[in-house]
KEKOL-53045 format. One record per atom (N, C-alpha, C): atom name; x, y, z. Coordinates in steps of 0.1 Angstrom, whole numbers, always signed. Example, Ala and Ser with C-alpha at 12.3 -4.5 7.8 and 13.67 -1.06 7.14 Angstrom:
# KEKOL-53045
PT atomo     X     Y     Z
PT     N  +132   -57   +78
PT    CA  +123   -45   +78
PT     C  +132   -33   +78
PT     N  +128   -22   +71
PT    CA  +137   -11   +71
PT     C  +129    +0   +79
//
This chain:
# KEKOL-53045
PT atomo     X     Y     Z
PT     N  +222   +94  +128
PT    CA  +216   +95  +115
PT     C  +208  +108  +115
PT     N  +210  +116  +104
PT    CA  +203  +129  +104
PT     C  +189  +126   +98
PT     N  +180  +136   +99
PT    CA  +166  +135   +94
PT     C  +166  +133   +79
PT     N  +175  +139   +72
PT    CA  +175  +137   +57
PT     C  +183  +125   +52
PT     N  +189  +118   +61
PT    CA  +197  +106   +57
PT     C  +187   +95   +53
PT     N  +191   +87   +43
PT    CA  +182   +76   +39
PT     C  +181   +66   +50
PT     N  +169   +59   +50
PT    CA  +167   +49   +60
PT     C  +174   +36   +55
PT     N  +182   +30   +63
PT    CA  +188   +18   +58
PT     C  +178    +6   +56
PT     N  +181    -2   +46
PT    CA  +173   -13   +42
PT     C  +177   -25   +50
PT     N  +167   -33   +55
PT    CA  +170   -46   +61
PT     C  +177   -55   +52
PT     N  +174   -55   +39
PT    CA  +179   -64   +29
PT     C  +194   -60   +26
PT     N  +199   -49   +31
PT    CA  +213   -46   +29
PT     C  +222   -56   +37
PT     N  +216   -62   +47
PT    CA  +223   -71   +56
PT     C  +223   -85   +51
PT     N  +215   -88   +40
PT    CA  +215  -102   +35
PT     C  +227  -104   +26
PT     N  +234  -115   +29
PT    CA  +246  -118   +21
PT     C  +242  -124    +8
PT     N  +247  -118    -3
PT    CA  +244  -123   -16
PT     C  +257  -130   -21
PT     N  +255  -141   -28
PT    CA  +266  -148   -34
PT     C  +263  -150   -49
PT     N  +274  -152   -56
PT    CA  +272  -154   -70
PT     C  +275  -169   -73
PT     N  +266  -175   -80
PT    CA  +267  -189   -84
PT     C  +276  -191   -96
PT     N  +280  -203   -99
PT    CA  +288  -205  -110
PT     C  +282  -201  -124
PT     N  +269  -200  -124
PT    CA  +262  -195  -136
PT     C  +261  -180  -136
PT     N  +267  -173  -127
PT    CA  +267  -158  -126
PT     C  +255  -152  -120
PT     N  +245  -160  -116
PT    CA  +233  -155  -109
PT     C  +236  -153   -94
PT     N  +230  -142   -89
PT    CA  +231  -139   -75
PT     C  +221  -148   -67
PT     N  +225  -152   -55
PT    CA  +216  -160   -47
PT     C  +218  -156   -32
PT     N  +207  -159   -25
PT    CA  +207  -157   -10
PT     C  +206  -170    -4
PT     N  +214  -173    +6
PT    CA  +214  -186   +12
PT     C  +201  -188   +20
PT     N  +198  -201   +22
PT    CA  +185  -205   +29
PT     C  +185  -199   +43
PT     N  +196  -199   +50
PT    CA  +196  -193   +64
PT     C  +192  -179   +64
PT     N  +197  -171   +54
PT    CA  +194  -157   +53
PT     C  +179  -155   +49
PT     N  +174  -164   +41
PT    CA  +159  -163   +37
PT     C  +151  -166   +49
PT     N  +154  -176   +57
PT    CA  +147  -179   +69
PT     C  +147  -168   +79
PT     N  +159  -161   +80
PT    CA  +160  -150   +89
PT     C  +152  -138   +84
PT     N  +151  -136   +71
PT    CA  +143  -125   +66
PT     C  +128  -128   +68
PT     N  +124  -140   +66
PT    CA  +110  -143   +68
PT     C  +106  -142   +83
PT     N  +115  -146   +92
PT    CA  +113  -144  +106
PT     C  +112  -129  +110
PT     N  +120  -121  +104
PT    CA  +120  -106  +106
PT     C  +107  -100  +101
PT     N  +102  -105   +90
PT    CA   +89  -100   +84
PT     C   +78  -104   +94
PT     N   +78  -116   +99
PT    CA   +68  -121  +108
PT     C   +68  -112  +121
PT     N   +80  -110  +126
PT    CA   +82  -102  +138
PT     C   +77   -88  +136
PT     N   +80   -82  +124
PT    CA   +75   -68  +121
PT     C   +59   -68  +121
PT     N   +53   -79  +115
PT    CA   +39   -79  +115
PT     C   +33   -80  +129
PT     N   +39   -88  +137
PT    CA   +35   -89  +151
PT     C   +36   -75  +158
PT     N   +47   -68  +155
PT    CA   +49   -55  +162
PT     C   +39   -45  +157
PT     N   +35   -46  +144
PT    CA   +25   -36  +138
PT     C   +11   -40  +141
PT     N    +8   -52  +146
PT    CA    -5   -57  +147
PT     C   -14   -48  +156
PT     N    -8   -42  +166
PT    CA   -16   -34  +175
PT     C   -15   -19  +173
PT     N    -7   -15  +163
PT    CA    -5    -1  +160
PT     C   -17    +4  +152
PT     N   -25   +13  +157
PT    CA   -36   +18  +149
PT     C   -33   +26  +137
PT     N   -20   +31  +136
PT    CA   -16   +38  +124
PT     C   -10   +30  +113
PT     N   -10   +17  +115
PT    CA    -4    +8  +105
PT     C   -15    -3  +101
PT     N   -14    -7   +89
PT    CA   -23   -18   +84
PT     C   -15   -27   +75
PT     N   -22   -36   +69
PT    CA   -15   -46   +60
PT     C    -9   -38   +48
PT     N   -16   -28   +43
PT    CA   -11   -20   +32
PT     C    +2   -14   +35
PT     N    +4    -9   +47
PT    CA   +16    -2   +52
PT     C   +27   -13   +52
PT     N   +24   -24   +58
PT    CA   +34   -35   +59
PT     C   +38   -40   +45
PT     N   +28   -41   +36
PT    CA   +31   -46   +22
PT     C   +40   -36   +15
PT     N   +38   -23   +17
PT    CA   +46   -13   +10
PT     C   +61   -14   +15
PT     N   +62   -16   +28
PT    CA   +76   -18   +34
PT     C   +83   -30   +28
PT     N   +75   -41   +27
PT    CA   +81   -53   +21
PT     C   +85   -51    +6
PT     N   +76   -44    -1
PT    CA   +79   -41   -15
PT     C   +92   -33   -16
PT     N   +94   -23    -7
PT    CA  +106   -15    -8
PT     C  +118   -24    -5
PT     N  +118   -33    +4
PT    CA  +129   -42    +7
PT     C  +131   -51    -5
PT     N  +121   -56   -12
PT    CA  +123   -65   -23
PT     C  +129   -57   -35
PT     N  +125   -44   -37
PT    CA  +131   -36   -47
PT     C  +146   -34   -44
PT     N  +149   -32   -31
PT    CA  +163   -30   -27
PT     C  +171   -42   -30
PT     N  +166   -54   -27
PT    CA  +173   -67   -30
PT     C  +174   -69   -45
PT     N  +164   -66   -53
PT    CA  +166   -67   -67
PT     C  +177   -57   -72
PT     N  +177   -45   -67
PT    CA  +188   -36   -71
PT     C  +202   -41   -68
PT     N  +203   -47   -56
PT    CA  +216   -52   -52
PT     C  +220   -64   -61
PT     N  +211   -72   -64
PT    CA  +213   -84   -73
PT     C  +217   -79   -87
PT     N  +211   -69   -92
PT    CA  +214   -64  -105
PT     C  +228   -58  -105
PT     N  +231   -50   -95
PT    CA  +245   -44   -93
PT     C  +255   -55   -93
PT     N  +252   -66   -87
PT    CA  +262   -77   -86
PT     C  +265   -83   -99
PT     N  +256   -83  -108
PT    CA  +257   -90  -121
PT     C  +261   -81  -132
PT     N  +264   -69  -129
PT    CA  +268   -59  -140
PT     C  +282   -62  -145
//
């Protein structure tokens, strides 16, 4: 990956499925894995003096935005 390449999103790995009503969904196993990954990231950042909860929250917001975008793209 080059320096100017976009950073991949963790939520790109979540499988989205479309329900019979046309709405996109994420399976419970994927949600549990995502929550465990968030918890692990918090543990990894806990001792980093350059990171705080605001930094972690910003990263989580970016992943949520990416997941929203993928869901919208799926329903177009």
